[in-house]
C-alpha positions as CSV (number, residue, x, y, z in Angstrom):
1,M,-8.1,13.5,4.4
2,R,-7.6,13.5,0.6
3,N,-7.7,17.3,0.3
4,S,-5.0,17.8,3.0
5,L,-2.5,15.6,1.2
6,L,0.2,17.3,-0.9
7,K,-0.4,17.1,-4.7
8,I,2.5,14.8,-5.6
9,A,1.9,12.3,-8.4
10,M,0.8,8.8,-8.5
11,I,1.4,6.5,-11.4
12,S,-0.2,5.7,-13.5
13,G,-3.6,-0.4,-21.7
14,C,-6.2,-2.7,-25.1
15,L,-8.3,-1.9,-28.0
16,M,-10.2,-4.9,-29.3
17,L,-11.1,-4.5,-33.0
18,G,-14.2,-5.7,-34.8
19,S,-15.8,-8.8,-33.5
20,A,-13.2,-9.1,-30.7
21,V,-14.8,-6.1,-29.0
22,A,-18.3,-7.5,-29.2
23,Q,-17.1,-10.8,-27.9
24,A,-15.2,-9.2,-25.0
25,E,-18.2,-7.0,-24.1
26,N,-20.6,-10.0,-24.2
27,L,-18.2,-12.0,-22.0
28,L,-18.0,-9.1,-19.5
29,D,-21.8,-8.7,-19.5
30,W,-22.1,-12.4,-18.7
31,I,-19.5,-12.2,-15.9
32,Q,-21.2,-9.1,-14.4
33,K,-24.6,-10.7,-14.6
34,S,-23.4,-13.8,-12.9
35,S,-21.6,-11.8,-10.2
36,S,-24.7,-9.6,-9.7
37,S,-26.9,-12.7,-9.1
38,Q,-24.4,-13.9,-6.5
39,H,-23.6,-10.6,-4.8
40,G,-26.6,-8.5,-5.5
41,N,-24.5,-5.9,-7.3
42,Q,-26.6,-4.5,-10.1
43,P,-24.4,-2.2,-12.3
44,Q,-25.4,1.4,-12.6
45,V,-25.3,2.7,-16.2
46,V,-25.4,6.4,-17.0
47,D,-25.8,8.5,-20.1
48,D,-22.3,7.9,-21.5
49,G,-22.7,4.2,-21.0
50,A,-20.4,4.1,-18.0
51,V,-20.9,1.1,-15.6
52,L,-20.2,1.4,-11.9
53,L,-17.8,-1.3,-10.6
54,T,-16.5,-0.5,-7.1
55,L,-18.7,0.7,-4.3
56,E,-17.9,0.2,-0.6
57,P,-19.6,2.1,2.3
58,N,-17.9,5.5,3.1
59,E,-14.9,4.6,0.9
60,S,-13.2,6.2,-2.1
61,E,-11.5,4.1,-4.8
62,M,-9.1,5.8,-7.2
63,Y,-6.3,5.2,-9.7
64,P,-7.5,1.7,-11.0
65,Q,-4.9,-0.5,-12.6
66,V,-5.9,-3.6,-14.5
67,S,-3.6,-6.6,-14.2
68,P,-2.0,-8.0,-17.4
69,D,-4.2,-11.1,-17.3
70,G,-7.4,-8.9,-17.1
71,K,-8.7,-10.6,-13.9
72,Q,-7.6,-8.2,-11.1
73,L,-7.6,-4.5,-10.3
74,L,-5.5,-2.4,-8.1
75,V,-7.1,0.7,-6.5
76,V,-6.0,3.2,-4.0
77,A,-8.7,3.1,-1.4
78,E,-9.3,5.7,1.3
79,N,-11.7,6.4,4.1
80,Q,-11.6,8.6,7.2
81,K,-9.2,6.2,8.9
82,G,-6.5,6.2,6.3
83,A,-5.5,5.0,2.8
84,W,-4.3,1.7,1.4
85,V,-3.8,-0.2,-1.9
86,S,-6.6,-2.8,-2.4
87,R,-6.7,-5.7,-4.9
88,R,-10.1,-6.2,-6.4
89,S,-11.9,-8.7,-8.6
90,L,-12.4,-7.2,-12.1
91,A,-15.6,-9.2,-12.5
92,N,-17.6,-7.4,-9.7
93,G,-15.2,-5.0,-7.9
94,D,-15.3,-7.0,-4.7
95,P,-12.2,-6.6,-2.4
96,L,-9.8,-9.5,-2.5
97,N,-7.1,-8.3,-0.1
98,L,-5.2,-5.3,1.3
99,V,-1.9,-5.1,-0.6
100,I,-0.1,-2.5,1.4
101,D,-1.0,0.5,3.5
102,E,2.4,2.3,3.6
103,A,2.0,5.9,2.6
104,S,5.1,5.8,0.4
105,A,3.5,3.1,-1.8
106,L,0.3,4.9,-2.5
107,N,1.6,7.1,-5.3
108,S,3.8,4.5,-7.0
109,I,2.1,1.1,-7.0
110,H,2.4,-0.7,-10.3
111,W,1.8,-4.2,-11.7
112,Q,4.8,-6.4,-12.4
113,G,3.2,-9.3,-14.2
114,D,0.0,-10.9,-13.0
115,E,1.1,-11.8,-9.5
116,K,3.5,-9.1,-8.3
117,V,3.5,-5.3,-7.8
118,S,6.3,-2.7,-7.4
119,F,6.2,0.5,-5.4
120,I,8.4,3.1,-3.9
121,R,9.2,2.6,-0.2
122,Q,11.4,4.5,2.3
123,R,13.3,2.5,5.0
124,S,15.9,3.9,7.4
125,G,16.1,7.1,5.4
126,E,16.8,5.3,2.1
127,L,14.4,5.4,-0.8
128,G,14.0,2.3,-2.9
129,L,11.9,0.5,-5.4
130,W,10.4,-2.6,-3.8
131,R,8.2,-5.5,-5.0
132,M,5.9,-8.0,-3.4
133,H,3.1,-10.4,-4.3
134,A,-0.2,-8.7,-5.0
135,D,-2.0,-11.0,-2.5
136,G,-0.1,-9.1,0.3
137,E,1.8,-12.2,1.5
138,G,5.4,-13.3,1.3
139,L,8.7,-11.4,1.1
140,L,9.2,-7.8,0.2
141,S,12.4,-7.3,-1.8
142,R,14.2,-4.1,-2.9
143,S,15.1,-4.1,-6.6
144,H,16.6,-0.5,-6.8
145,L,18.1,2.0,-4.5
146,L,16.8,5.5,-5.4
147,Q,18.3,8.9,-4.7
148,G,16.6,12.2,-4.2
149,M,13.0,13.2,-5.2
150,I,11.8,10.3,-7.3
151,I,8.1,9.5,-8.0
152,Q,6.2,7.4,-10.5
153,A,8.8,4.7,-10.9
154,L,8.1,2.1,-13.6
155,P,10.3,-1.0,-14.1
156,L,11.3,-2.0,-17.6
157,P,11.7,-5.6,-18.8
158,D,15.5,-5.3,-18.8
159,G,15.7,-4.4,-15.1
160,S,16.1,-0.6,-15.6
161,V,13.5,2.0,-14.5
162,I,11.6,4.9,-16.0
163,A,10.8,7.5,-13.3
164,V,10.0,11.1,-12.7
165,R,12.6,13.2,-10.8
166,L,11.5,16.4,-9.1
167,H,13.9,19.3,-8.5
168,G,13.9,23.1,-8.4
169,L,13.2,23.5,-4.7
170,K,14.0,26.9,-3.3
171,S,14.3,26.2,0.4
172,K,15.1,23.4,2.9
173,H,11.6,23.9,4.3
174,N,10.1,23.2,0.9
175,E,12.3,20.1,0.5
176,A,11.2,18.7,3.9
177,T,7.6,19.3,3.0
178,A,8.1,17.7,-0.4
179,R,9.7,14.6,1.1
180,Q,6.7,14.2,3.3
181,G,4.3,14.7,0.4
182,Q,6.4,12.2,-1.7
183,A,5.1,9.5,0.6
184,K,1.5,10.5,0.5
185,Q,-1.5,10.0,-1.8
186,S,-2.5,12.8,-4.1
187,G,-6.0,13.8,-5.1
188,F,-7.4,13.9,-8.6
189,N,-4.7,16.0,-10.3
190,N,-1.6,13.8,-9.8
191,W,0.2,15.6,-12.6
192,D,0.4,18.9,-10.6
193,V,3.8,19.0,-8.9
194,D,3.4,22.7,-7.8
195,Q,6.7,24.5,-7.4
196,F,8.8,21.7,-8.7
197,E,10.2,21.0,-12.1
198,S,9.7,17.4,-13.3
199,E,11.8,15.3,-15.6
200,I,11.4,11.8,-17.1
201,V,14.6,9.9,-16.3
202,H,16.0,6.5,-17.1
203,L,17.8,4.6,-14.3
204,D,19.8,1.6,-15.4
205,S,20.5,-1.5,-13.2
206,T,23.7,0.2,-11.8
207,G,21.8,3.3,-10.8
208,A,23.2,5.5,-13.5
209,E,20.7,8.2,-14.5
210,K,19.9,9.8,-17.9
211,V,17.4,12.7,-18.3
212,L,15.1,12.0,-21.2
213,S,12.7,14.9,-21.2
214,A,10.7,17.3,-19.0
215,G,7.4,15.7,-18.1
216,V,5.3,13.7,-15.7
217,T,2.8,10.7,-15.6
218,P,4.8,8.4,-17.8
219,S,3.3,5.1,-19.2
220,I,5.4,2.4,-20.8
221,S,4.1,0.7,-24.0
222,P,3.3,-3.1,-23.8
223,D,6.5,-4.0,-25.7
224,G,8.6,-1.9,-23.4
225,T,10.0,0.3,-26.1
226,R,8.0,3.6,-26.0
227,I,7.0,6.0,-23.2
228,V,3.9,8.2,-23.4
229,F,3.8,11.1,-20.9
230,S,2.6,14.7,-20.3
231,M,4.6,17.8,-20.7
232,A,3.6,21.4,-19.9
233,D,3.5,24.2,-22.5
234,G,2.5,27.4,-20.9
235,R,-1.0,26.9,-19.5
236,S,-1.5,23.8,-21.6
237,V,-0.3,20.3,-21.0
238,H,0.2,18.0,-24.1
239,L,0.9,14.3,-24.6
240,Y,4.3,13.3,-26.0
241,A,5.9,9.9,-26.8
242,M,9.5,8.8,-27.1
243,D,11.7,5.7,-27.0
244,V,12.8,4.5,-23.6
245,N,16.3,6.0,-24.3
246,G,14.8,9.4,-25.1
247,D,15.0,9.2,-28.9
248,N,12.3,9.8,-31.5
249,L,10.3,12.4,-29.4
250,V,6.9,13.2,-30.9
251,Q,4.0,15.4,-29.8
252,I,0.7,13.6,-29.8
253,T,-1.9,16.2,-28.7
254,H,-2.0,19.9,-29.6
255,D,-5.1,21.5,-28.2
256,R,-5.2,24.4,-25.7
257,S,-6.1,21.9,-22.9
258,V,-4.6,19.8,-20.2
259,D,-4.0,16.2,-21.4
260,V,-2.7,14.0,-18.7
261,Q,-2.6,10.5,-17.2
262,P,-2.0,8.6,-20.4
263,S,-2.2,4.8,-20.6
264,W,-1.5,2.4,-23.5
265,S,-3.8,-0.2,-25.0
266,H,-2.5,-3.8,-24.9
267,D,-1.6,-3.7,-28.6
268,G,0.3,-0.5,-28.2
269,H,-1.8,1.2,-30.9
270,W,-4.1,3.4,-28.8
271,I,-3.7,5.8,-25.8
272,V,-6.4,6.7,-23.3
273,F,-6.0,9.8,-21.2
274,T,-7.7,12.5,-19.0
275,S,-8.5,15.9,-20.6
276,N,-10.4,19.1,-19.9
277,R,-10.6,20.0,-23.6
278,E,-14.4,19.8,-23.5
279,H,-16.3,22.7,-21.8
280,M,-13.0,24.3,-20.5
281,D,-13.4,27.7,-18.9
282,R,-10.0,29.3,-18.7
283,E,-11.2,32.6,-17.2
284,R,-12.9,30.9,-14.2
285,G,-10.4,28.2,-13.9
286,K,-13.0,25.5,-14.2
287,S,-13.1,22.4,-16.4
288,S,-15.0,19.3,-17.1
289,W,-12.6,16.4,-16.9
290,D,-13.3,13.4,-19.2
291,V,-11.7,10.3,-20.6
292,W,-10.5,10.4,-24.2
293,A,-8.7,8.1,-26.6
294,I,-6.3,8.8,-29.5
295,D,-4.1,6.6,-31.6
296,R,-0.3,6.6,-31.3
297,E,-0.1,8.7,-34.5
298,G,-2.1,11.5,-33.0
299,R,-5.2,10.8,-35.0
300,Q,-8.8,9.6,-34.3
301,L,-9.3,11.6,-31.2
302,T,-12.5,10.2,-29.5
303,Q,-14.3,11.3,-26.3
304,L,-15.2,8.3,-24.2
305,T,-17.0,9.9,-21.2
306,T,-19.3,13.0,-21.0
307,D,-20.5,13.2,-17.4
308,P,-20.0,16.6,-15.7
309,A,-18.2,14.9,-12.9
310,R,-14.4,14.4,-12.7
311,D,-13.4,11.4,-14.7
312,G,-9.8,10.4,-14.8
313,A,-6.8,8.0,-14.6
314,P,-8.0,5.6,-17.3
315,T,-6.6,2.1,-17.8
316,V,-7.6,-0.4,-20.6
317,A,-8.3,-4.1,-20.0
318,S,-8.2,-7.0,-22.4
319,N,-12.0,-7.3,-22.2
320,G,-12.4,-4.2,-24.3
321,R,-13.3,-1.8,-21.5
322,V,-11.7,1.3,-20.1
323,Y,-11.7,1.6,-16.3
324,F,-11.4,5.0,-14.6
325,H,-12.2,6.8,-11.4
326,S,-15.0,9.3,-11.1
327,D,-16.9,11.3,-8.5
328,R,-20.1,11.2,-10.5
329,D,-23.4,10.6,-8.6
330,I,-24.5,7.2,-7.4
331,G,-28.2,6.4,-7.8
332,A,-30.3,5.7,-4.7
333,D,-31.5,2.5,-6.3
334,V,-27.9,1.2,-6.7
335,K,-27.1,2.2,-3.1
336,K,-30.1,0.2,-1.9
337,E,-29.3,-2.8,-4.2
338,R,-25.7,-2.9,-2.9
339,Q,-26.8,-2.3,0.7
340,V,-24.6,0.9,0.9
341,K,-26.3,3.8,2.8
342,S,-23.5,6.4,2.5
343,T,-20.9,6.9,-0.2
344,R,-18.0,9.3,-0.6
345,G,-15.5,10.6,-3.1
346,F,-14.5,8.6,-6.2
347,H,-15.3,5.1,-7.4
348,V,-14.2,3.0,-10.3
349,W,-16.4,2.9,-13.5
350,S,-15.9,1.5,-17.0
351,V,-16.9,2.3,-20.5
352,V,-16.6,0.3,-23.7
353,L,-13.7,1.3,-25.9
354,P,-15.4,1.7,-29.3
355,V,-14.0,0.4,-32.6
356,I,-12.1,3.4,-34.1
357,Q,-11.5,3.1,-37.8
C-alpha cells in the first residue's frame, strides 16, 4: 500500500548535556527494563547502539513524534488494511489508542501541547487545520480554514501557522491527482514533491499569507521564533533556518547531499536530520540514509546511525534519546521474545544523543 501512495510530505526536538544525559539514559534504561519484565519486550540493540521500540505483527510504524512531556509518541502506523495515527507509550512502544484514521490527517499530524494534536482535514470540499485530544475522544474543532495546496501545517503559539504551499501544476489532471495525494500518507522520502514547487508560508489568524522562502519539511524551534527547513539546490538539498517572519535566513549544511526532515532539540541548540551524505552513489542513484546531528550554528556535525538500512524522520525526547523510523532487520530472537512471527516495513528505534562539545 505504501508504495502506491503519492509522495506528498508529512510533517515532521532535546540535547541533555553532561550528567543530565547520563541520568536520562539511566532513567530510560530502568523504564525499559521494568517494561520488559512486564510485557516481555526485550530491546534489540544493533552496532550503532540503536534500540528497537515499536514492533507489532505485520505492521509498519513511521514518522515518530515525541510529546512535549516526553511520555507519549505519535506514529503513522500501516498494514495491509489501511493506515492510521497511533498514540504509543514512550516507555515500551505499546499502543495506547488510535488517534485518527482519516487519510488527510496522516501527512500533517502534530502535537499541540501534551494532550492535543493538530492535523489537516478536508470536509465538504473545504480544507482546514483541525485539533483534537490525542486520546481520540472528545470534540474535533477547526482552528484555520486553508486554501489551495497546503501541507505540513504547524501552529505557532500566537495562533498563526507555518505551512508548505505547493504550486506549479501544469494541468487540471495533475491538480486532481495532487489533491488526492495531499490526503494520503507518503513513504520514506516525504520531502519529494515531484513536479511541484514548494514554499514555506506564514498564515496569520485572519488567513493572510506571506511567502517566507522556497522549501519543505519545516520544524519550529521550541521558543516559536525560528524555523529550520530543507531547500533544494540543484541535485542537493540543504538545511536552512530563518525567523518565523522570514528574516535572518541562514544556510546550515553545505555538502553535496540531501539533508532533510530536520527537528529541534528541546533547548533549541541542536538539530537532528536525515541525510544521505555517507556512502552516497550519485551515478547509481543509491544512498545510505542515516540520522545526523548539527548545532544551530552549522558546527559539530555528528553521525548518529550507521546501519545500511533507511533511517529517517528523527525526533528528540527529553530523556536524551533520538527516535527515528528504520527498515533495518529485526532479529529472530527479538521476534520470538515479543511473540511476533512476521514483520514488515519500518519500525521506531532510538539512539542516545551524545554530548557534543
